[in-house]
C-alpha positions as CSV (number, residue, x, y, z in Angstrom):
1,M,-37.8,79.8,7.8
2,R,-34.1,78.7,7.1
3,P,-32.7,80.2,3.5
4,P,-32.2,77.5,1.2
5,R,-28.2,75.2,2.0
6,K,-26.4,76.3,-1.0
7,V,-23.9,73.5,-1.7
8,V,-20.9,73.7,-4.6
9,T,-20.4,70.3,-6.8
10,L,-16.2,70.1,-7.2
11,F,-14.1,67.8,-8.1
12,H,-10.5,66.1,-7.0
13,R,-9.2,63.8,-9.3
14,T,-6.3,61.3,-7.4
15,T,-5.3,58.2,-6.3
16,A,-6.4,55.1,-5.6
17,V,-4.5,54.9,-2.0
18,A,-4.6,58.7,-1.9
19,A,-8.2,58.2,-1.8
20,K,-8.7,55.4,0.5
21,Q,-7.1,58.3,2.8
22,I,-8.8,61.0,2.2
23,F,-12.1,58.7,3.1
24,A,-10.8,57.2,5.7
25,A,-9.3,60.9,7.3
26,G,-9.9,63.9,5.3
27,F,-8.0,65.7,2.1
28,R,-4.2,67.2,2.7
29,D,-3.0,69.9,1.7
30,G,-0.6,69.7,-1.2
31,V,2.0,71.4,-1.4
32,G,4.2,73.2,-4.4
33,Y,4.6,76.2,-6.2
34,Y,2.7,75.1,-9.1
35,M,4.6,77.5,-12.0
36,T,4.9,80.3,-10.2
37,S,7.8,81.5,-7.4
38,K,5.6,81.3,-4.8
39,L,5.2,77.8,-2.4
40,W,1.1,77.2,-2.6
41,Q,-0.7,74.7,-0.2
42,G,-4.3,73.4,-0.1
43,V,-6.5,70.8,-2.0
44,W,-7.3,71.7,-6.2
45,L,-10.5,71.1,-7.3
46,S,-12.0,71.6,-10.2
47,D,-16.1,72.6,-11.8
48,R,-15.2,69.6,-13.3
49,P,-13.8,66.4,-14.0
50,L,-10.3,66.9,-15.7
51,D,-7.8,63.9,-17.0
52,Y,-4.4,63.6,-17.9
53,N,-4.3,66.1,-20.2
54,S,-5.6,68.8,-18.4
55,G,-3.2,68.1,-15.5
56,A,-4.8,66.2,-13.1
57,K,-2.9,62.6,-12.3
58,G,-5.0,59.6,-10.9
59,N,-7.4,57.4,-11.8
60,V,-10.1,58.4,-9.4
61,L,-12.5,60.6,-9.7
62,L,-14.2,62.4,-6.3
63,C,-17.2,64.5,-6.2
64,V,-16.6,66.5,-3.5
65,L,-20.0,68.5,-2.0
66,L,-19.0,71.9,-0.2
67,H,-21.5,73.3,1.2
68,T,-21.2,76.8,1.0
69,S,-21.9,79.3,-2.4
70,E,-19.1,80.1,-5.0
71,D,-18.5,83.6,-4.2
72,W,-17.4,82.3,-1.2
73,I,-14.7,80.1,-2.5
74,A,-14.2,82.8,-5.2
75,R,-11.0,84.0,-2.9
76,W,-9.4,81.0,-3.7
77,E,-10.7,80.6,-7.4
78,W,-7.6,80.4,-10.0
79,I,-7.9,81.9,-12.8
80,E,-6.0,81.6,-16.1
81,E,-6.2,82.5,-19.4
82,G,-7.0,80.2,-21.9
83,K,-8.6,77.7,-19.5
84,S,-12.4,75.9,-20.1
85,H,-12.9,74.6,-17.2
86,R,-12.6,76.7,-13.3
87,E,-10.1,76.1,-10.6
88,W,-10.0,76.5,-6.9
89,L,-6.7,75.7,-4.6
90,I,-8.6,75.6,-0.9
91,P,-7.0,74.8,2.3
92,A,-7.8,70.9,3.4
93,R,-8.8,71.9,6.3
94,T,-11.9,74.4,4.4
95,V,-12.6,71.6,2.1
96,N,-13.1,69.7,5.4
97,R,-15.1,71.3,7.2
98,L,-17.7,72.1,4.0
99,G,-17.2,69.1,2.5
100,W,-19.5,66.2,1.9
């Protein structure tokens, strides 16, 4: 018997144009310093839908189902004190490989 599949449900806010590109060709890494001195890249995902007040931009909300566990994606979690949500910056190739 196979073990049950684990699925992590995350969210990504974007624009309508970017959403069409994502559906056509998959996620692409965003690149930025994100208030640090290091250049980072990946796809921003959150544990709940974010809005403009949380720093998310765009009028389209994508629900991303990753075939993995929270333990496995923990390496990409951005932990900040005072936030009421969780966020990850996961490489696009990983999101595209694990995502539904």
